[in-house]
N, C-alpha and C positions, 0 to 999 in steps of 0.2 A: 597771236593776240598781243596787242600793245597795251602797256600800262600808262595811263595818263597821270602826270605828276603836276602838282600845284606848287609853284615857286613864289614864296613871299619875299625872299631876299636872296640875292646872288652876288658874290664877290669872286672875281677870277682874274688871273693874269695869264695871258696867252701870247704866243708868237704869231705875228700876222705877216703875210706877204701880199703885196698889192702892186699892180702894174697897169693893166689896161683900164681899170675902173677910173684911174686918175690921169689917163693919157700920158703916162710917164715913158721916157725913152728906154728905161730898164726897170726891172723889179726892185722894190724896196722891201726889206725885211726889218721889222721892228717889234718891240714888245708893247702890249697894250693892257691896261687895267680896265676891267668892266665892273660896274656897280649897278645893280638893279634893285629897286624897292617897289614892291606892289602897293604898299600902303601910301607912299608918296607919288605913285604912278610916274616913276622917274628912272631913266636909264642914262648913265654917264659913261663916256669913254675917255681915257687919258693915256696918251702915248708916254711911256716911262723910260724909253731907251735914251741913254745919255748921248749917244753918237748921232741921233736923229736931229736935224736942224729944227729950229722953232717954226720956220715956214712949213716944213714937211709935217711936223706934228700937227699944226693947225689944219693943213689940207686933209690929212688922214682923219683927224677927229671930226671935222665938218662932214666928210663923206660918210663916216660911220653913223653920225647923228642923223643924217638925211636918208640913209639907205638900209640900215641894219637895225633889227629889233633883237632883243636879247634871246628870244626863242629861236632865231636863225642860227645862233651859235651854240646853244646848249648841248646838242649831240656831238659837237666838234671840239669841245673844250679839253678832251683828253688827248687830242692829236698833237703831234710834234709841232706842227705849224698849220695855221688856217690860211688858205689861199683865197683871198676875197674875190678874185676874178673867176674862180670855179665854185664858189659857195652857192649851194642850192638854198634859196631863201624860203623860209616858212611863211613869211609875210612879205608883202611888196610895199615897203614904205615909200 
């Protein structure tokens, strides 16, 4: 039996790996901050790793905005790193 949870607000920082989803020659690992507000119906992603270039931050953020809903990540937030290429999505944005 599963327990359904209602989330009104979520703030989390997680490590992300991405490669194929962005057609990159090699994998990129970075740290991302996720903020979700049910009241505002808003999900925001921000790449917070200092070593990641601004161009790559923009590409990753745009891809996350277009393809990932916060529910896709909730069960993975305790993981060491979330691989976006292998992430099973709950929603298909």
